All heavy atoms as a GROMACS GRO file, in nm:
protein
  570
    1MET      N    1   0.084  -0.121   0.006
    1MET     CA    2  -0.006   0.006   0.002
    1MET      C    3   0.081   0.122   0.009
    1MET      O    4   0.179   0.142   0.085
    1MET     CB    5  -0.081  -0.009   0.124
    1MET     CG    6  -0.187   0.100   0.126
    1MET     SD    7  -0.342   0.011   0.095
    1MET     CE    8  -0.456   0.151   0.091
    2PRO      N    9   0.070   0.215  -0.095
    2PRO     CA   10   0.151   0.334  -0.097
    2PRO      C   11   0.134   0.426   0.020
    2PRO      O   12   0.024   0.436   0.066
    2PRO     CB   13   0.097   0.409  -0.232
    2PRO     CG   14   0.032   0.315  -0.312
    2PRO     CD   15  -0.022   0.200  -0.204
    3THR      N   16   0.231   0.485   0.059
    3THR     CA   17   0.231   0.581   0.172
    3THR      C   18   0.233   0.726   0.144
    3THR      O   19   0.215   0.810   0.226
    3THR     CB   20   0.332   0.552   0.279
    3THR    OG1   21   0.464   0.573   0.215
    3THR    CG2   22   0.335   0.412   0.341
    4ASP      N   23   0.237   0.756   0.009
    4ASP     CA   24   0.254   0.882  -0.036
    4ASP      C   25   0.104   0.953  -0.003
    4ASP      O   26   0.002   0.920  -0.043
    4ASP     CB   27   0.261   0.890  -0.191
    4ASP     CG   28   0.281   1.032  -0.254
    4ASP    OD1   29   0.277   1.132  -0.181
    4ASP    OD2   30   0.288   1.038  -0.376
    5ASP      N   31   0.125   1.075   0.060
    5ASP     CA   32   0.002   1.150   0.091
    5ASP      C   33  -0.095   1.194  -0.018
    5ASP      O   34  -0.212   1.215  -0.015
    5ASP     CB   35   0.024   1.263   0.183
    5ASP     CG   36   0.077   1.238   0.319
    5ASP    OD1   37   0.047   1.117   0.363
    5ASP    OD2   38   0.148   1.312   0.386
    6LEU      N   39  -0.028   1.210  -0.131
    6LEU     CA   40  -0.098   1.251  -0.250
    6LEU      C   41  -0.146   1.143  -0.334
    6LEU      O   42  -0.222   1.166  -0.445
    6LEU     CB   43  -0.006   1.342  -0.341
    6LEU     CG   44   0.032   1.477  -0.278
    6LEU    CD1   45   0.123   1.556  -0.361
    6LEU    CD2   46  -0.095   1.556  -0.238
    7ASP      N   47  -0.120   1.021  -0.300
    7ASP     CA   48  -0.181   0.902  -0.370
    7ASP      C   49  -0.329   0.908  -0.368
    7ASP      O   50  -0.373   0.893  -0.252
    7ASP     CB   51  -0.122   0.779  -0.322
    7ASP     CG   52  -0.173   0.649  -0.387
    7ASP    OD1   53  -0.171   0.659  -0.508
    7ASP    OD2   54  -0.208   0.556  -0.320
    8LEU      N   55  -0.391   0.897  -0.473
    8LEU     CA   56  -0.540   0.905  -0.476
    8LEU      C   57  -0.598   0.772  -0.516
    8LEU      O   58  -0.712   0.756  -0.525
    8LEU     CB   59  -0.589   1.014  -0.573
    8LEU     CG   60  -0.545   1.161  -0.538
    8LEU    CD1   61  -0.582   1.263  -0.640
    8LEU    CD2   62  -0.622   1.197  -0.407
    9GLY      N   63  -0.513   0.681  -0.554
    9GLY     CA   64  -0.547   0.543  -0.584
    9GLY      C   65  -0.663   0.535  -0.694
    9GLY      O   66  -0.662   0.608  -0.798
   10ARG      N   67  -0.768   0.453  -0.659
   10ARG     CA   68  -0.880   0.446  -0.759
   10ARG      C   69  -0.969   0.570  -0.766
   10ARG      O   70  -1.053   0.576  -0.849
   10ARG     CB   71  -0.966   0.336  -0.703
   10ARG     CG   72  -1.030   0.351  -0.579
   10ARG     CD   73  -1.112   0.235  -0.526
   10ARG     NE   74  -1.180   0.259  -0.394
   10ARG     CZ   75  -1.300   0.231  -0.369
   10ARG    NH1   76  -1.377   0.194  -0.466
   10ARG    NH2   77  -1.347   0.265  -0.260
   11PHE      N   78  -0.942   0.676  -0.690
   11PHE     CA   79  -1.001   0.805  -0.696
   11PHE      C   80  -0.932   0.907  -0.779
   11PHE      O   81  -0.972   1.012  -0.778
   11PHE     CB   82  -1.024   0.857  -0.552
   11PHE     CG   83  -1.098   0.770  -0.462
   11PHE    CD1   84  -1.019   0.699  -0.362
   11PHE    CD2   85  -1.223   0.732  -0.473
   11PHE    CE1   86  -1.098   0.602  -0.271
   11PHE    CE2   87  -1.292   0.642  -0.397
   11PHE     CZ   88  -1.218   0.584  -0.290
   12ALA      N   89  -0.823   0.871  -0.837
   12ALA     CA   90  -0.747   0.955  -0.920
   12ALA      C   91  -0.820   1.027  -1.031
   12ALA      O   92  -0.811   1.146  -1.053
   12ALA     CB   93  -0.621   0.898  -0.967
   13GLU      N   94  -0.900   0.955  -1.106
   13GLU     CA   95  -0.969   1.001  -1.233
   13GLU      C   96  -1.069   1.119  -1.189
   13GLU      O   97  -1.061   1.223  -1.242
   13GLU     CB   98  -1.038   0.890  -1.303
   13GLU     CG   99  -1.088   0.953  -1.438
   13GLU     CD  100  -1.155   0.837  -1.524
   13GLU    OE1  101  -1.148   0.718  -1.489
   13GLU    OE2  102  -1.204   0.877  -1.629
   14PRO      N  103  -1.160   1.100  -1.098
   14PRO     CA  104  -1.249   1.200  -1.060
   14PRO      C  105  -1.177   1.325  -1.009
   14PRO      O  106  -1.219   1.443  -1.039
   14PRO     CB  107  -1.346   1.140  -0.965
   14PRO     CG  108  -1.347   0.997  -0.978
   14PRO     CD  109  -1.203   0.974  -1.028
   15SER      N  110  -1.076   1.312  -0.931
   15SER     CA  111  -0.997   1.416  -0.868
   15SER      C  112  -0.930   1.489  -0.978
   15SER      O  113  -0.929   1.621  -0.973
   15SER     CB  114  -0.894   1.349  -0.771
   15SER     OG  115  -0.951   1.293  -0.664
   16LEU      N  116  -0.870   1.433  -1.080
   16LEU     CA  117  -0.806   1.507  -1.185
   16LEU      C  118  -0.906   1.588  -1.261
   16LEU      O  119  -0.880   1.705  -1.294
   16LEU     CB  120  -0.730   1.403  -1.273
   16LEU     CG  121  -0.613   1.345  -1.212
   16LEU    CD1  122  -0.546   1.238  -1.317
   16LEU    CD2  123  -0.513   1.448  -1.181
   17TYR      N  124  -1.025   1.528  -1.286
   17TYR     CA  125  -1.125   1.615  -1.351
   17TYR      C  126  -1.172   1.732  -1.277
   17TYR      O  127  -1.196   1.843  -1.310
   17TYR     CB  128  -1.248   1.532  -1.398
   17TYR     CG  129  -1.225   1.431  -1.510
   17TYR    CD1  130  -1.261   1.295  -1.491
   17TYR    CD2  131  -1.181   1.481  -1.628
   17TYR    CE1  132  -1.243   1.202  -1.610
   17TYR    CE2  133  -1.163   1.388  -1.730
   17TYR     CZ  134  -1.191   1.254  -1.728
   17TYR     OH  135  -1.175   1.175  -1.828
   18ILE      N  136  -1.179   1.707  -1.148
   18ILE     CA  137  -1.222   1.824  -1.058
   18ILE      C  138  -1.107   1.926  -1.044
   18ILE      O  139  -1.150   2.046  -1.072
   18ILE     CB  140  -1.247   1.766  -0.910
   18ILE    CG1  141  -1.368   1.679  -0.909
   18ILE    CG2  142  -1.248   1.880  -0.805
   18ILE    CD1  143  -1.394   1.600  -0.780
   19LEU      N  144  -0.986   1.894  -1.041
   19LEU     CA  145  -0.872   1.986  -1.048
   19LEU      C  146  -0.879   2.063  -1.184
   19LEU      O  147  -0.853   2.174  -1.187
   19LEU     CB  148  -0.737   1.919  -1.018
   19LEU     CG  149  -0.730   1.854  -0.875
   19LEU    CD1  150  -0.598   1.782  -0.876
   19LEU    CD2  151  -0.723   1.981  -0.776
   20ALA      N  152  -0.901   1.984  -1.291
   20ALA     CA  153  -0.908   2.048  -1.419
   20ALA      C  154  -1.027   2.156  -1.424
   20ALA      O  155  -1.007   2.266  -1.478
   20ALA     CB  156  -0.925   1.951  -1.526
   21SER      N  157  -1.140   2.124  -1.369
   21SER     CA  158  -1.248   2.204  -1.364
   21SER      C  159  -1.211   2.332  -1.272
   21SER      O  160  -1.251   2.444  -1.333
   21SER     CB  161  -1.371   2.127  -1.299
   21SER     OG  162  -1.474   2.227  -1.273
   22LEU      N  163  -1.144   2.322  -1.173
   22LEU     CA  164  -1.118   2.436  -1.085
   22LEU      C  165  -1.003   2.518  -1.132
   22LEU      O  166  -0.963   2.627  -1.078
   22LEU     CB  167  -1.085   2.395  -0.945
   22LEU     CG  168  -1.202   2.326  -0.868
   22LEU    CD1  169  -1.159   2.266  -0.729
   22LEU    CD2  170  -1.315   2.432  -0.852
   23SER      N  171  -0.930   2.469  -1.240
   23SER     CA  172  -0.813   2.543  -1.290
   23SER      C  173  -0.842   2.679  -1.351
   23SER      O  174  -0.756   2.756  -1.355
   23SER     CB  175  -0.738   2.458  -1.397
   23SER     OG  176  -0.815   2.451  -1.511
   24ASP      N  177  -0.970   2.690  -1.389
   24ASP     CA  178  -1.005   2.838  -1.436
   24ASP      C  179  -1.081   2.907  -1.343
   24ASP      O  180  -1.137   3.017  -1.382
   24ASP     CB  181  -1.074   2.819  -1.574
   24ASP     CG  182  -1.203   2.748  -1.567
   24ASP    OD1  183  -1.245   2.702  -1.455
   24ASP    OD2  184  -1.279   2.746  -1.662
   25GLY      N  185  -1.074   2.873  -1.215
   25GLY     CA  186  -1.146   2.966  -1.111
   25GLY      C  187  -1.231   2.895  -1.015
   25GLY      O  188  -1.266   2.771  -1.034
   26PRO      N  189  -1.270   2.958  -0.914
   26PRO     CA  190  -1.353   2.885  -0.805
   26PRO      C  191  -1.491   2.847  -0.860
   26PRO      O  192  -1.550   2.919  -0.937
   26PRO     CB  193  -1.381   2.988  -0.689
   26PRO     CG  194  -1.262   3.089  -0.718
   26PRO     CD  195  -1.229   3.079  -0.862
   27LYS      N  196  -1.536   2.724  -0.818
   27LYS     CA  197  -1.683   2.679  -0.852
   27LYS      C  198  -1.738   2.605  -0.746
   27LYS      O  199  -1.676   2.546  -0.667
   27LYS     CB  200  -1.666   2.583  -0.986
   27LYS     CG  201  -1.605   2.650  -1.104
   27LYS     CD  202  -1.604   2.556  -1.219
   27LYS     CE  203  -1.560   2.634  -1.330
   27LYS     NZ  204  -1.463   2.562  -1.416
   28HIS      N  205  -1.864   2.591  -0.748
   28HIS     CA  206  -1.937   2.509  -0.653
   28HIS      C  207  -1.966   2.372  -0.717
   28HIS      O  208  -1.953   2.350  -0.831
   28HIS     CB  209  -2.074   2.579  -0.601
   28HIS     CG  210  -2.156   2.624  -0.712
   28HIS    ND1  211  -2.234   2.528  -0.785
   28HIS    CD2  212  -2.177   2.739  -0.773
   28HIS    CE1  213  -2.309   2.599  -0.871
   28HIS    NE2  214  -2.276   2.724  -0.866
   29GLY      N  215  -2.017   2.281  -0.644
   29GLY     CA  216  -2.042   2.146  -0.685
   29GLY      C  217  -2.123   2.125  -0.813
   29GLY      O  218  -2.072   2.047  -0.902
   30TYR      N  219  -2.223   2.192  -0.836
   30TYR     CA  220  -2.305   2.178  -0.948
   30TYR      C  221  -2.224   2.219  -1.074
   30TYR      O  222  -2.239   2.152  -1.176
   30TYR     CB  223  -2.434   2.266  -0.935
   30TYR     CG  224  -2.540   2.254  -1.052
   30TYR    CD1  225  -2.610   2.134  -1.051
   30TYR    CD2  226  -2.538   2.342  -1.145
   30TYR    CE1  227  -2.698   2.109  -1.155
   30TYR    CE2  228  -2.633   2.322  -1.246
   30TYR     CZ  229  -2.712   2.206  -1.255
   30TYR     OH  230  -2.799   2.192  -1.358
   31LEU      N  231  -2.154   2.321  -1.074
   31LEU     CA  232  -2.080   2.372  -1.194
   31LEU      C  233  -1.952   2.266  -1.209
   31LEU      O  234  -1.924   2.233  -1.322
   31LEU     CB  235  -2.019   2.511  -1.168
   31LEU     CG  236  -2.114   2.618  -1.184
   31LEU    CD1  237  -2.057   2.752  -1.150
   31LEU    CD2  238  -2.180   2.617  -1.320
   32ILE      N  239  -1.899   2.216  -1.104
   32ILE     CA  240  -1.791   2.116  -1.114
   32ILE      C  241  -1.846   1.994  -1.182
   32ILE      O  242  -1.786   1.944  -1.284
   32ILE     CB  243  -1.734   2.084  -0.986
   32ILE    CG1  244  -1.650   2.208  -0.921
   32ILE    CG2  245  -1.631   1.977  -0.993
   32ILE    CD1  246  -1.615   2.195  -0.777
   33MET      N  247  -1.964   1.944  -1.147
   33MET     CA  248  -2.023   1.823  -1.203
   33MET      C  249  -2.046   1.840  -1.354
   33MET      O  250  -2.022   1.755  -1.432
   33MET     CB  251  -2.149   1.782  -1.134
   33MET     CG  252  -2.126   1.734  -0.988
   33MET     SD  253  -2.266   1.653  -0.916
   33MET     CE  254  -2.409   1.735  -0.958
   34GLY      N  255  -2.093   1.966  -1.389
   34GLY     CA  256  -2.112   2.001  -1.532
   34GLY      C  257  -1.982   2.000  -1.618
   34GLY      O  258  -1.977   1.943  -1.730
   35ASP      N  259  -1.875   2.056  -1.548
   35ASP     CA  260  -1.752   2.057  -1.621
   35ASP      C  261  -1.691   1.910  -1.631
   35ASP      O  262  -1.639   1.881  -1.744
   35ASP     CB  263  -1.637   2.137  -1.536
   35ASP     CG  264  -1.669   2.281  -1.549
   35ASP    OD1  265  -1.738   2.323  -1.650
   35ASP    OD2  266  -1.582   2.356  -1.486
   36VAL      N  267  -1.707   1.826  -1.527
   36VAL     CA  268  -1.651   1.700  -1.535
   36VAL      C  269  -1.728   1.620  -1.650
   36VAL      O  270  -1.661   1.539  -1.721
   36VAL     CB  271  -1.672   1.628  -1.397
   36VAL    CG1  272  -1.641   1.479  -1.403
   36VAL    CG2  273  -1.575   1.695  -1.303
   37GLU      N  274  -1.853   1.628  -1.652
   37GLU     CA  275  -1.934   1.567  -1.750
   37GLU      C  276  -1.884   1.595  -1.899
   37GLU      O  277  -1.872   1.524  -1.977
   37GLU     CB  278  -2.083   1.579  -1.733
   37GLU     CG  279  -2.161   1.491  -1.838
   37GLU     CD  280  -2.312   1.490  -1.801
   37GLU    OE1  281  -2.352   1.551  -1.697
   37GLU    OE2  282  -2.386   1.422  -1.877
   38ALA      N  283  -1.864   1.729  -1.914
   38ALA     CA  284  -1.818   1.781  -2.048
   38ALA      C  285  -1.678   1.732  -2.072
   38ALA      O  286  -1.654   1.694  -2.195
   38ALA     CB  287  -1.825   1.935  -2.033
   39LEU      N  288  -1.592   1.722  -1.979
   39LEU     CA  289  -1.462   1.680  -2.006
   39LEU      C  290  -1.450   1.524  -2.020
   39LEU      O  291  -1.379   1.473  -2.114
   39LEU     CB  292  -1.365   1.700  -1.890
   39LEU     CG  293  -1.332   1.851  -1.866
   39LEU    CD1  294  -1.267   1.871  -1.727
   39LEU    CD2  295  -1.236   1.898  -1.974
   40SER      N  296  -1.531   1.438  -1.947
   40SER     CA  297  -1.522   1.302  -1.950
   40SER      C  298  -1.629   1.235  -2.035
   40SER      O  299  -1.620   1.119  -2.073
   40SER     CB  300  -1.536   1.246  -1.810
   40SER     OG  301  -1.654   1.264  -1.757
   41GLY      N  302  -1.736   1.302  -2.063
   41GLY     CA  303  -1.848   1.237  -2.136
   41GLY      C  304  -1.930   1.153  -2.042
   41GLY      O  305  -2.024   1.084  -2.089
   42ARG      N  306  -1.902   1.156  -1.906
   42ARG     CA  307  -1.984   1.077  -1.821
   42ARG      C  308  -2.023   1.156  -1.688
   42ARG      O  309  -1.942   1.250  -1.653
   42ARG     CB  310  -1.897   0.966  -1.764
   42ARG     CG  311  -1.862   0.862  -1.862
   42ARG     CD  312  -1.798   0.748  -1.804
   42ARG     NE  313  -1.697   0.795  -1.710
   42ARG     CZ  314  -1.568   0.734  -1.711
   42ARG    NH1  315  -1.528   0.641  -1.793
   42ARG    NH2  316  -1.481   0.788  -1.626
   43PRO      N  317  -2.144   1.146  -1.641
   43PRO     CA  318  -2.189   1.227  -1.524
   43PRO      C  319  -2.104   1.184  -1.404
   43PRO      O  320  -2.073   1.062  -1.385
   43PRO     CB  321  -2.326   1.196  -1.512
   43PRO     CG  322  -2.361   1.067  -1.586
   43PRO     CD  323  -2.249   1.058  -1.692
   44LEU      N  324  -2.086   1.278  -1.317
   44LEU     CA  325  -2.015   1.246  -1.191
   44LEU      C  326  -2.122   1.264  -1.076
   44LEU      O  327  -2.186   1.373  -1.072
   44LEU     CB  328  -1.900   1.340  -1.167
   44LEU     CG  329  -1.817   1.333  -1.049
   44LEU    CD1  330  -1.742   1.201  -1.040
   44LEU    CD2  331  -1.720   1.447  -1.027
   45GLY      N  332  -2.160   1.154  -1.005
   45GLY     CA  333  -2.251   1.160  -0.902
   45GLY      C  334  -2.204   1.247  -0.786
   45GLY      O  335  -2.086   1.262  -0.760
   46PRO      N  336  -2.312   1.291  -0.704
   46PRO     CA  337  -2.273   1.376  -0.593
   46PRO      C  338  -2.186   1.314  -0.489
   46PRO      O  339  -2.105   1.370  -0.432
   46PRO     CB  340  -2.401   1.423  -0.525
   46PRO     CG  341  -2.507   1.343  -0.609
   46PRO     CD  342  -2.453   1.273  -0.731
   47GLY      N  343  -2.209   1.177  -0.471
   47GLY     CA  344  -2.131   1.109  -0.370
   47GLY      C  345  -1.997   1.099  -0.399
   47GLY      O  346  -1.904   1.122  -0.331
   48THR      N  347  -1.957   1.067  -0.540
   48THR     CA  348  -1.814   1.067  -0.589
   48THR      C  349  -1.767   1.208  -0.582
   48THR      O  350  -1.651   1.220  -0.538
   48THR     CB  351  -1.811   1.014  -0.735
   48THR    OG1  352  -1.876   0.880  -0.726
   48THR    CG2  353  -1.688   1.004  -0.783
   49LEU      N  354  -1.845   1.307  -0.623
   49LEU     CA  355  -1.787   1.445  -0.614
   49LEU      C  356  -1.753   1.486  -0.485
   49LEU      O  357  -1.630   1.537  -0.464
   49LEU     CB  358  -1.893   1.536  -0.680
   49LEU     CG  359  -1.860   1.683  -0.659
   49LEU    CD1  360  -1.748   1.718  -0.751
   49LEU    CD2  361  -1.976   1.772  -0.690
   50TYR      N  362  -1.834   1.476  -0.376
   50TYR     CA  363  -1.805   1.531  -0.258
   50TYR      C  364  -1.699   1.450  -0.175
   50TYR      O  365  -1.632   1.500  -0.107
   50TYR     CB  366  -1.929   1.567  -0.177
   50TYR     CG  367  -2.016   1.673  -0.236
   50TYR    CD1  368  -2.122   1.657  -0.321
   50TYR    CD2  369  -1.964   1.799  -0.208
   50TYR    CE1  370  -2.192   1.755  -0.376
   50TYR    CE2  371  -2.031   1.917  -0.277
   50TYR     CZ  372  -2.139   1.883  -0.349
   50TYR     OH  373  -2.209   2.000  -0.415
   51GLY      N  374  -1.703   1.324  -0.208
   51GLY     CA  375  -1.598   1.238  -0.155
   51GLY      C  376  -1.461   1.279  -0.211
   51GLY      O  377  -1.349   1.300  -0.130
   52ALA      N  378  -1.446   1.306  -0.329
   52ALA     CA  379  -1.322   1.346  -0.396
   52ALA      C  380  -1.281   1.488  -0.358
   52ALA      O  381  -1.165   1.511  -0.323
   52ALA     CB  382  -1.335   1.339  -0.548
   53LEU      N  383  -1.393   1.575  -0.335
   53LEU     CA  384  -1.352   1.712  -0.280
   53LEU      C  385  -1.294   1.712  -0.142
   53LEU      O  386  -1.201   1.775  -0.110
   53LEU     CB  387  -1.481   1.794  -0.282
   53LEU     CG  388  -1.531   1.851  -0.422
   53LEU    CD1  389  -1.673   1.914  -0.413
   53LEU    CD2  390  -1.431   1.934  -0.489
   54GLY      N  391  -1.357   1.619  -0.059
   54GLY     CA  392  -1.296   1.597   0.081
   54GLY      C  393  -1.159   1.548   0.082
   54GLY      O  394  -1.079   1.597   0.163
   55ARG      N  395  -1.124   1.459  -0.005
   55ARG     CA  396  -0.995   1.402  -0.019
   55ARG      C  397  -0.891   1.510  -0.056
   55ARG      O  398  -0.789   1.526  -0.009
   55ARG     CB  399  -0.994   1.284  -0.107
   55ARG     CG  400  -1.040   1.159  -0.043
   55ARG     CD  401  -1.029   1.036  -0.126
   55ARG     NE  402  -1.104   1.031  -0.240
   55ARG     CZ  403  -1.227   1.003  -0.243
   55ARG    NH1  404  -1.296   0.973  -0.142
   55ARG    NH2  405  -1.308   1.011  -0.370
   56LEU      N  406  -0.934   1.586  -0.168
   56LEU     CA  407  -0.847   1.691  -0.222
   56LEU      C  408  -0.825   1.803  -0.118
   56LEU      O  409  -0.727   1.856  -0.105
   56LEU     CB  410  -0.914   1.748  -0.345
   56LEU     CG  411  -0.913   1.658  -0.467
   56LEU    CD1  412  -1.000   1.716  -0.578
   56LEU    CD2  413  -0.771   1.630  -0.517
   57GLU      N  414  -0.929   1.835  -0.043
   57GLU     CA  415  -0.918   1.938   0.059
   57GLU      C  416  -0.828   1.887   0.183
   57GLU      O  417  -0.744   1.962   0.222
   57GLU     CB  418  -1.060   1.980   0.122
   57GLU     CG  419  -1.060   2.082   0.221
   57GLU     CD  420  -1.200   2.124   0.263
   57GLU    OE1  421  -1.297   2.080   0.210
   57GLU    OE2  422  -1.207   2.208   0.352
   58THR      N  423  -0.846   1.765   0.215
   58THR     CA  424  -0.761   1.702   0.321
   58THR      C  425  -0.614   1.712   0.279
   58THR      O  426  -0.528   1.726   0.367
   58THR     CB  427  -0.811   1.564   0.359
   58THR    OG1  428  -0.939   1.564   0.393
   58THR    CG2  429  -0.715   1.494   0.458
   59ARG      N  430  -0.586   1.685   0.154
   59ARG     CA  431  -0.445   1.683   0.099
   59ARG      C  432  -0.394   1.824   0.073
   59ARG      O  433  -0.280   1.842   0.028
   59ARG     CB  434  -0.438   1.607  -0.024
   59ARG     CG  435  -0.450   1.457   0.007
   59ARG     CD  436  -0.464   1.367  -0.119
   59ARG     NE  437  -0.463   1.225  -0.084
   59ARG     CZ  438  -0.569   1.152  -0.034
   59ARG    NH1  439  -0.672   1.215  -0.011
   59ARG    NH2  440  -0.553   1.013  -0.017
   60GLY      N  441  -0.480   1.927   0.093
   60GLY     CA  442  -0.434   2.073   0.076
   60GLY      C  443  -0.434   2.109  -0.072
   60GLY      O  444  -0.374   2.213  -0.108
   61LEU      N  445  -0.499   2.032  -0.161
   61LEU     CA  446  -0.487   2.054  -0.301
   61LEU      C  447  -0.603   2.167  -0.346
   61LEU      O  448  -0.590   2.232  -0.439
   61LEU     CB  449  -0.500   1.946  -0.389
   61LEU     CG  450  -0.383   1.838  -0.367
   61LEU    CD1  451  -0.415   1.712  -0.447
   61LEU    CD2  452  -0.257   1.898  -0.410
   62ILE      N  453  -0.702   2.179  -0.266
   62ILE     CA  454  -0.810   2.265  -0.294
   62ILE      C  455  -0.853   2.327  -0.152
   62ILE      O  456  -0.821   2.273  -0.050
   62ILE     CB  457  -0.928   2.207  -0.363
   62ILE    CG1  458  -1.004   2.099  -0.274
   62ILE    CG2  459  -0.899   2.158  -0.494
   62ILE    CD1  460  -1.138   2.049  -0.326
   63GLU      N  461  -0.935   2.435  -0.158
   63GLU     CA  462  -0.983   2.489  -0.036
   63GLU      C  463  -1.126   2.560  -0.063
   63GLU      O  464  -1.151   2.596  -0.168
   63GLU     CB  465  -0.892   2.593   0.032
   63GLU     CG  466  -0.866   2.709  -0.062
   63GLU     CD  467  -0.766   2.807   0.001
   63GLU    OE1  468  -0.720   2.795   0.108
   63GLU    OE2  469  -0.745   2.907  -0.064
   64PRO      N  470  -1.216   2.545   0.047
   64PRO     CA  471  -1.334   2.614   0.021
   64PRO      C  472  -1.323   2.759   0.021
   64PRO      O  473  -1.234   2.814   0.088
   64PRO     CB  474  -1.427   2.572   0.137
   64PRO     CG  475  -1.320   2.519   0.243
   64PRO     CD  476  -1.196   2.479   0.162
   65VAL      N  477  -1.406   2.836  -0.053
   65VAL     CA  478  -1.412   2.976  -0.052
   65VAL      C  479  -1.536   3.012   0.026
   65VAL      O  480  -1.628   2.926   0.021
   65VAL     CB  481  -1.418   3.031  -0.197
   65VAL    CG1  482  -1.428   3.174  -0.208
   65VAL    CG2  483  -1.308   2.973  -0.285
   66GLY      N  484  -1.542   3.133   0.078
   66GLY     CA  485  -1.660   3.167   0.161
   66GLY      C  486  -1.794   3.129   0.086
   66GLY      O  487  -1.801   3.127  -0.045
   67PRO      N  488  -1.892   3.089   0.146
   67PRO     CA  489  -2.021   3.046   0.085
   67PRO      C  490  -2.083   3.154  -0.005
   67PRO      O  491  -2.066   3.277   0.027
   67PRO     CB  492  -2.114   3.014   0.201
   67PRO     CG  493  -2.048   3.082   0.332
   67PRO     CD  494  -1.909   3.103   0.300
   68ASP      N  495  -2.134   3.100  -0.101
   68ASP     CA  496  -2.209   3.190  -0.208
   68ASP      C  497  -2.347   3.142  -0.205
   68ASP      O  498  -2.382   3.061  -0.269
   68ASP     CB  499  -2.150   3.160  -0.352
   68ASP     CG  500  -2.211   3.235  -0.455
   68ASP    OD1  501  -2.277   3.347  -0.424
   68ASP    OD2  502  -2.200   3.196  -0.573
   69ALA      N  503  -2.431   3.228  -0.125
   69ALA     CA  504  -2.566   3.193  -0.105
   69ALA      C  505  -2.575   3.054  -0.036
   69ALA      O  506  -2.515   3.045   0.076
   69ALA     CB  507  -2.656   3.194  -0.234
   70ARG      N  508  -2.637   2.956  -0.085
   70ARG     CA  509  -2.655   2.832  -0.026
   70ARG      C  510  -2.528   2.734  -0.071
   70ARG      O  511  -2.531   2.619  -0.039
   70ARG     CB  512  -2.772   2.755  -0.056
   70ARG     CG  513  -2.888   2.838   0.008
   70ARG     CD  514  -3.025   2.769  -0.010
   70ARG     NE  515  -3.033   2.686  -0.126
   70ARG     CZ  516  -3.132   2.652  -0.189
   70ARG    NH1  517  -3.261   2.682  -0.134
   70ARG    NH2  518  -3.133   2.591  -0.295
   71ARG      N  519  -2.450   2.789  -0.164
   71ARG     CA  520  -2.345   2.696  -0.229
   71ARG      C  521  -2.210   2.719  -0.156
   71ARG      O  522  -2.187   2.827  -0.099
   71ARG     CB  523  -2.336   2.735  -0.372
   71ARG     CG  524  -2.467   2.704  -0.449
   71ARG     CD  525  -2.453   2.744  -0.592
   71ARG     NE  526  -2.571   2.712  -0.659
   71ARG     CZ  527  -2.629   2.798  -0.748
   71ARG    NH1  528  -2.584   2.908  -0.776
   71ARG    NH2  529  -2.731   2.749  -0.804
   72ARG      N  530  -2.123   2.617  -0.170
   72ARG     CA  531  -1.990   2.616  -0.108
   72ARG      C  532  -1.887   2.604  -0.221
   72ARG      O  533  -1.859   2.492  -0.261
   72ARG     CB  534  -1.973   2.515  -0.010
   72ARG     CG  535  -1.842   2.521   0.066
   72ARG     CD  536  -1.839   2.410   0.170
   72ARG     NE  537  -1.704   2.424   0.234
   72ARG     CZ  538  -1.663   2.329   0.319
   72ARG    NH1  539  -1.730   2.221   0.349
   72ARG    NH2  540  -1.549   2.355   0.392
   73PRO      N  541  -1.839   2.712  -0.279
   73PRO     CA  542  -1.743   2.700  -0.387
   73PRO      C  543  -1.602   2.671  -0.338
   73PRO      O  544  -1.569   2.683  -0.218
   73PRO     CB  545  -1.729   2.846  -0.442
   73PRO     CG  546  -1.810   2.927  -0.354
   73PRO     CD  547  -1.868   2.855  -0.249
   74TYR      N  548  -1.528   2.596  -0.416
   74TYR     CA  549  -1.389   2.554  -0.397
   74TYR      C  550  -1.292   2.624  -0.487
   74TYR      O  551  -1.336   2.666  -0.599
   74TYR     CB  552  -1.378   2.406  -0.412
   74TYR     CG  553  -1.445   2.337  -0.307
   74TYR    CD1  554  -1.594   2.305  -0.325
   74TYR    CD2  555  -1.397   2.301  -0.187
   74TYR    CE1  556  -1.657   2.237  -0.218
   74TYR    CE2  557  -1.471   2.228  -0.089
   74TYR     CZ  558  -1.604   2.194  -0.100
   74TYR     OH  559  -1.671   2.136  -0.013
   75ARG      N  560  -1.173   2.636  -0.456
   75ARG     CA  561  -1.073   2.684  -0.550
   75ARG      C  562  -0.940   2.597  -0.522
   75ARG      O  563  -0.927   2.530  -0.416
   75ARG     CB  564  -1.040   2.829  -0.525
   75ARG     CG  565  -0.971   2.870  -0.396
   75ARG     CD  566  -0.928   3.012  -0.386
   75ARG     NE  567  -0.881   3.040  -0.255
   75ARG     CZ  568  -0.898   3.159  -0.203
   75ARG    NH1  569  -0.938   3.247  -0.276
   75ARG    NH2  570  -0.857   3.178  -0.082
   0.00000   0.00000   0.00000
């Protein structure tokens, strides 16, 4: 089992799509899901999205931005 803190294992593909989506500025979950579907041709479910966002945040690769109405954008 790899010990590298950045190892995303089987979660690498959704995480890479999320990082690509965020590369052009902060976005909330709904916009990220749309970008991921446009990039990959497949929808990303909310469970996969928010699980990947949590892992990316834990690793310090993304951070939440102040809430925008009821949404929580990330950068």
